[in-house]
MDTraj code that builds the backbone (N, CA, C; nanometers):
import mdtraj as md
import numpy as np

residues = "MET LEU GLY THR GLY ASP SER ALA GLN ASP LEU ALA SER PHE VAL LEU PRO GLU THR GLY ALA LEU ALA GLU THR GLY ASP PRO ALA ARG PRO TYR VAL LEU LEU ASP SER GLN GLY ILE VAL ALA VAL PRO VAL MET ALA LEU PHE ALA GLU LEU ARG ALA CYS ALA ARG PRO ALA ALA THR ILE ARG SER TYR GLY MET ASP LEU LEU ARG TRP TRP ARG PHE LEU SER GLY ARG GLY MET ALA TRP ASP ARG ALA THR LEU VAL ASN ALA ARG ASP PHE ALA ARG TRP MET GLN ILE ALA PRO LYS PRO VAL ARG ALA HIS".split()
xyz = np.array([
    [0.0837, -0.1177, -0.0018],
    [-0.0007, -0.0009, -0.0011],
    [0.0898, 0.1226, 0.0002],
    [0.0462, 0.2258, -0.0741],
    [0.1235, 0.3484, -0.0723],
    [0.1044, 0.4274, 0.0551],
    [0.2113, 0.4980, 0.0873],
    [0.2037, 0.5876, 0.2044],
    [0.1040, 0.6983, 0.1816],
    [0.0672, 0.7681, 0.2851],
    [-0.0328, 0.8733, 0.2714],
    [0.0179, 0.9924, 0.1964],
    [0.1478, 1.0195, 0.2005],
    [0.2014, 1.1352, 0.1244],
    [0.1410, 1.2621, 0.1743],
    [0.1174, 1.3508, 0.0803],
    [0.0631, 1.4855, 0.1161],
    [-0.0861, 1.4787, 0.1202],
    [-0.1405, 1.5664, 0.2001],
    [-0.2896, 1.5744, 0.2098],
    [-0.3438, 1.6415, 0.0822],
    [-0.4705, 1.6236, 0.0613],
    [-0.5382, 1.6867, -0.0513],
    [-0.5281, 1.8384, -0.0436],
    [-0.5291, 1.8926, 0.0796],
    [-0.5205, 2.0342, 0.0981],
    [-0.3830, 2.0875, 0.0530],
    [-0.2781, 2.0123, 0.0814],
    [-0.1445, 2.0526, 0.0323],
    [-0.1417, 2.0562, -0.1213],
    [-0.1981, 1.9541, -0.1826],
    [-0.1978, 1.9482, -0.3262],
    [-0.2869, 2.0565, -0.3862],
    [-0.3973, 2.0867, -0.3217],
    [-0.4866, 2.1927, -0.3746],
    [-0.4197, 2.3317, -0.3756],
    [-0.3279, 2.3527, -0.2809],
    [-0.2610, 2.4814, -0.2743],
    [-0.1313, 2.4859, -0.3491],
    [-0.0877, 2.3706, -0.4021],
    [0.0409, 2.3627, -0.4718],
    [0.0318, 2.4447, -0.6006],
    [0.1368, 2.5264, -0.6201],
    [0.1511, 2.6052, -0.7418],
    [0.2693, 2.5544, -0.8201],
    [0.2448, 2.5156, -0.9447],
    [0.3496, 2.4607, -1.0276],
    [0.4524, 2.5699, -1.0619],
    [0.5807, 2.5448, -1.0292],
    [0.6789, 2.6455, -1.0588],
    [0.7055, 2.6574, -1.2082],
    [0.7354, 2.7767, -1.2502],
    [0.7636, 2.8037, -1.3932],
    [0.9093, 2.7826, -1.4234],
    [0.9618, 2.6637, -1.3916],
    [1.1017, 2.6336, -1.4122],
    [1.1146, 2.5408, -1.5334],
    [1.2298, 2.5459, -1.5950],
    [1.2535, 2.4601, -1.7094],
    [1.1766, 2.5082, -1.8271],
    [1.1980, 2.4367, -1.9428],
    [1.1255, 2.4730, -2.0637],
    [1.1321, 2.3588, -2.1664],
    [1.0420, 2.3593, -2.2546],
    [1.0520, 2.2718, -2.3737],
    [1.0856, 2.3671, -2.4865],
    [1.2025, 2.3463, -2.5450],
    [1.2561, 2.4372, -2.6419],
    [1.2602, 2.3712, -2.7807],
    [1.2055, 2.4437, -2.8797],
    [1.2119, 2.4000, -3.0183],
    [1.3524, 2.4264, -3.0702],
    [1.4137, 2.3266, -3.1408],
    [1.5535, 2.3443, -3.1863],
    [1.5637, 2.3856, -3.3308],
    [1.4673, 2.3567, -3.4118],
    [1.4786, 2.3778, -3.5559],
    [1.5495, 2.2673, -3.6248],
    [1.5926, 2.1643, -3.5531],
    [1.6635, 2.0509, -3.6078],
    [1.5651, 1.9348, -3.6241],
    [1.5365, 1.8906, -3.7476],
    [1.4397, 1.7835, -3.7663],
    [1.4763, 1.6557, -3.6960],
    [1.6046, 1.6289, -3.6779],
    [1.6482, 1.5074, -3.6112],
    [1.6292, 1.5176, -3.4580],
    [1.6193, 1.6374, -3.4084],
    [1.6039, 1.6635, -3.2639],
    [1.5156, 1.7882, -3.2517],
    [1.3853, 1.7745, -3.2763],
    [1.3023, 1.8933, -3.2881],
    [1.2767, 1.9691, -3.1539],
    [1.2849, 1.8956, -3.0425],
    [1.2640, 1.9594, -2.9079],
    [1.3629, 1.9097, -2.8107],
    [1.3968, 1.9915, -2.7132],
    [1.4752, 1.9494, -2.5976],
    [1.4059, 2.0020, -2.4706],
    [1.4133, 1.9221, -2.3684],
    [1.3580, 1.9631, -2.2416],
    [1.4766, 2.0165, -2.1541],
    [1.4547, 2.1391, -2.1076],
    [1.5588, 2.2049, -2.0261],
    [1.5126, 2.2064, -1.8810],
    [1.6048, 2.1748, -1.7933],
    [1.5694, 2.1786, -1.6488],
    [1.5720, 2.3212, -1.6003],
    [1.5559, 2.3371, -1.4679],
    [1.5460, 2.4706, -1.4068],
    [1.6775, 2.5501, -1.4239],
    [1.7866, 2.4859, -1.4547],
    [1.9134, 2.5571, -1.4723],
    [1.9465, 2.5748, -1.6216],
    [1.8538, 2.5359, -1.7087],
    [1.8729, 2.5508, -1.8529],
    [1.9577, 2.4396, -1.9136],
    [1.9759, 2.3290, -1.8410],
    [2.0561, 2.2154, -1.8867],
    [1.9594, 2.1123, -1.9481],
    [1.9991, 2.0531, -2.0600],
    [1.9197, 1.9531, -2.1301],
    [1.9018, 1.8347, -2.0366],
    [1.7738, 1.7873, -2.0234],
    [1.7398, 1.6731, -1.9434],
    [1.7687, 1.5495, -2.0245],
    [1.8816, 1.4872, -1.9981],
    [1.9347, 1.3738, -2.0761],
    [1.8321, 1.2558, -2.0826],
    [1.7700, 1.2170, -1.9704],
    [1.6751, 1.1038, -1.9796],
    [1.5592, 1.1291, -2.0743],
    [1.5102, 1.2482, -2.0806],
    [1.4070, 1.2876, -2.1725],
    [1.4519, 1.2829, -2.3134],
    [1.5787, 1.3239, -2.3367],
    [1.6319, 1.3210, -2.4707],
    [1.6432, 1.1801, -2.5223],
    [1.6705, 1.0805, -2.4320],
    [1.6763, 0.9413, -2.4704],
    [1.5380, 0.9006, -2.5216],
    [1.4313, 0.9363, -2.4477],
    [1.2947, 0.9066, -2.4897],
    [1.2648, 0.9680, -2.6253],
    [1.2971, 1.0970, -2.6375],
    [1.2752, 1.1672, -2.7681],
    [1.3433, 1.0975, -2.8834],
    [1.4680, 1.0476, -2.8582],
    [1.5405, 0.9800, -2.9617],
    [1.4697, 0.8484, -3.0028],
    [1.4148, 0.7805, -2.9016],
    [1.3392, 0.6597, -2.9307],
    [1.2119, 0.6919, -3.0160],
    [1.1503, 0.7999, -2.9816],
    [1.0275, 0.8363, -3.0570],
    [1.0653, 0.8703, -3.2048],
    [1.1738, 0.9429, -3.2186],
    [1.2199, 0.9726, -3.3580],
    [1.2570, 0.8515, -3.4332],
    [1.3191, 0.7510, -3.3675],
    [1.3589, 0.6285, -3.4308],
    [1.2354, 0.5449, -3.4760],
    [1.1230, 0.5708, -3.4047],
    [0.9972, 0.5048, -3.4443],
    [0.9145, 0.5882, -3.5411],
    [0.9797, 0.6896, -3.5968],
    [0.9208, 0.7792, -3.6968],
    [0.8022, 0.8537, -3.6455],
    [0.7994, 0.8856, -3.5111],
    [0.6925, 0.9714, -3.4603],
    [0.7159, 1.1157, -3.5029],
    [0.6052, 1.1854, -3.5336],
    [0.6180, 1.3210, -3.5826],
    [0.6586, 1.4176, -3.4682],
    [0.7137, 1.5301, -3.5062],
    [0.7602, 1.6318, -3.4126],
    [0.6453, 1.6740, -3.3169],
    [0.5232, 1.6761, -3.3696],
    [0.4090, 1.7155, -3.2849],
    [0.3888, 1.6148, -3.1681],
    [0.4164, 1.4875, -3.1931],
    [0.4077, 1.3878, -3.0837],
    [0.5135, 1.4126, -2.9839],
    [0.6313, 1.4407, -3.0263],
    [0.7445, 1.4666, -2.9344],
    [0.7101, 1.5913, -2.8524],
    [0.6554, 1.6918, -2.9168],
    [0.6178, 1.8141, -2.8451],
    [0.5116, 1.7818, -2.7377],
    [0.4145, 1.7035, -2.7749],
    [0.3056, 1.6650, -2.6803],
    [0.3649, 1.5926, -2.5577],
    [0.4494, 1.4889, -2.5869],
    [0.5113, 1.4190, -2.4767],
    [0.5964, 1.5129, -2.3937],
    [0.6684, 1.6007, -2.4611],
    [0.7578, 1.6927, -2.3982],
    [0.6811, 1.7869, -2.2977],
    [0.5661, 1.8317, -2.3424],
    [0.4863, 1.9218, -2.2530],
    [0.4409, 1.8457, -2.1300],
    [0.3991, 1.7208, -2.1460],
    [0.3605, 1.6378, -2.0339],
    [0.4799, 1.6162, -1.9388],
    [0.5938, 1.5825, -1.9965],
    [0.7113, 1.5597, -1.9151],
    [0.7619, 1.6874, -1.8454],
    [0.7439, 1.7992, -1.9124],
    [0.7819, 1.9285, -1.8493],
    [0.6913, 1.9499, -1.7248],
    [0.5660, 1.9225, -1.7391],
    [0.4744, 1.9395, -1.6235],
    [0.5247, 1.8463, -1.5080],
    [0.5529, 1.7200, -1.5394],
    [0.6020, 1.6279, -1.4358],
    [0.7311, 1.6781, -1.3753],
    [0.8252, 1.7217, -1.4623],
    [0.9543, 1.7708, -1.4147],
    [0.9280, 1.8884, -1.3213],
    [0.8400, 1.9807, -1.3581],
    [0.8126, 2.0989, -1.2734],
    [0.7467, 2.0555, -1.1427],
    [0.6572, 1.9553, -1.1481],
    [0.5911, 1.9133, -1.0262],
    [0.6984, 1.8590, -0.9312],
    [0.7841, 1.7768, -0.9797],
    [0.8894, 1.7211, -0.8960],
    [0.9785, 1.8295, -0.8359],
    [1.0138, 1.9268, -0.9188],
    [1.0988, 2.0355, -0.8764],
    [1.0279, 2.1137, -0.7629],
    [0.8998, 2.1427, -0.7825],
    [0.8217, 2.2142, -0.6795],
    [0.8105, 2.1404, -0.5525],
    [0.8214, 2.0106, -0.5588],
    [0.8150, 1.9284, -0.4359],
    [0.9503, 1.8960, -0.3780],
    [1.0557, 1.9521, -0.4460],
    [1.1914, 1.9303, -0.3957],
    [1.2459, 1.7912, -0.4236],
    [1.1983, 1.7312, -0.5298],
    [1.2354, 1.5924, -0.5614],
    [1.3066, 1.5863, -0.6950],
    [1.4191, 1.5160, -0.6951],
    [1.4936, 1.4922, -0.8170],
    [1.4214, 1.3901, -0.9017],
    [1.4227, 1.3980, -1.0346],
    [1.3492, 1.3012, -1.1173],
    [1.3904, 1.1594, -1.0927],
    [1.5187, 1.1360, -1.0631],
    [1.5614, 0.9965, -1.0460],
    [1.5368, 0.9486, -0.9045],
    [1.4739, 1.0292, -0.8214],
    [1.4351, 0.9821, -0.6863],
    [1.2812, 0.9751, -0.6720],
    [1.2114, 0.9975, -0.7809],
    [1.0637, 0.9956, -0.7735],
    [1.0126, 0.8555, -0.7370],
    [0.9049, 0.8545, -0.6620],
    [0.8478, 0.7309, -0.6127],
    [0.7030, 0.7178, -0.6614],
    [0.6430, 0.6026, -0.6345],
    [0.5036, 0.5829, -0.6717],
    [0.4139, 0.6818, -0.6018],
    [0.4511, 0.7256, -0.4797],
    [0.3727, 0.8271, -0.4065],
    [0.3785, 0.9604, -0.4817],
    [0.4959, 0.9915, -0.5346],
    [0.5070, 1.1153, -0.6150],
    [0.4180, 1.1074, -0.7400],
    [0.4201, 0.9948, -0.8075],
    [0.3376, 0.9747, -0.9250],
    [0.1857, 0.9850, -0.8901],
    [0.1492, 0.9236, -0.7765],
    [0.0078, 0.9314, -0.7328],
    [-0.0258, 1.0767, -0.7013],
    [0.0603, 1.1464, -0.6293],
    [0.0281, 1.2871, -0.5972],
    [0.0200, 1.3752, -0.7174],
    [0.1076, 1.3453, -0.8174],
    [0.1000, 1.4188, -0.9475],
    [-0.0355, 1.3982, -1.0118],
    [-0.0761, 1.2725, -1.0181],
    [-0.2054, 1.2412, -1.0803],
    [-0.3219, 1.3029, -1.0044],
    [-0.3130, 1.3061, -0.8704],
    [-0.4161, 1.3726, -0.7891],
    [-0.4170, 1.5195, -0.8136],
    [-0.2973, 1.5775, -0.8186],
    [-0.2819, 1.7238, -0.8439],
    [-0.3396, 1.7617, -0.9775],
    [-0.3136, 1.6784, -1.0782],
    [-0.3636, 1.7074, -1.2154],
    [-0.5143, 1.7126, -1.2157],
    [-0.5767, 1.6338, -1.1315],
    [-0.7288, 1.6310, -1.1237],
    [-0.7843, 1.7573, -1.0619],
    [-0.7096, 1.8133, -0.9665],
    [-0.7705, 1.9224, -0.8904],
    [-0.7087, 2.0571, -0.9248],
    [-0.5954, 2.0583, -0.9993],
    [-0.5304, 2.1846, -1.0331],
    [-0.6196, 2.2696, -1.1275],
    [-0.6121, 2.3996, -1.1134],
    [-0.6862, 2.4875, -1.2071],
    [-0.6323, 2.4661, -1.3496],
    [-0.7166, 2.4585, -1.4433],
    [-0.6807, 2.4405, -1.5807],
    [-0.6572, 2.5756, -1.6472],
    [-0.5406, 2.5931, -1.7127],
    [-0.5145, 2.7183, -1.7809],
    [-0.6155, 2.7434, -1.8941],
    [-0.6563, 2.8659, -1.9068],
    [-0.7492, 2.9053, -2.0102],
    [-0.6701, 2.9656, -2.1252],
    [-0.6847, 2.9165, -2.2453],
    [-0.6149, 2.9658, -2.3600],
    [-0.7073, 3.0620, -2.4385],
    [-0.6452, 3.1691, -2.4820],
    [-0.7218, 3.2659, -2.5679],
    [-0.7235, 3.2001, -2.7100],
    [-0.8396, 3.1952, -2.7714],
    [-0.8540, 3.1400, -2.8995],
    [-0.8745, 3.2486, -3.0064],
])
top = md.Topology()
chain = top.add_chain()
for i, resn in enumerate(residues, 1):
    res = top.add_residue(resn, chain, resSeq=i)
    for name in ("N", "CA", "C"):
        top.add_atom(name, md.element.get_by_symbol(name[0]), res)
traj = md.Trajectory(xyz[None], top)
């Protein structure tokens, strides 16, 4: 059984930090890179992106995965957790936070 982790109240008040970025490179072989909070390329994410390119996935798919991973990366950063130390409890809390977090409104 998973530990209790953070309360729903803690997750409800959590604000995702605006750290890191998904940057478009202009290189068709490597269309996007995920940058951490210090502007350094996130190597594990690049390995996934390389696999996606090897499977002939379009750049739009890589961008979509990248945006999801950026959100996960930011969540972990905001919780003071390194990506390689993340646990099932962190993943559960991320999923819970995604359900209750305010959804950004885009101007159309």
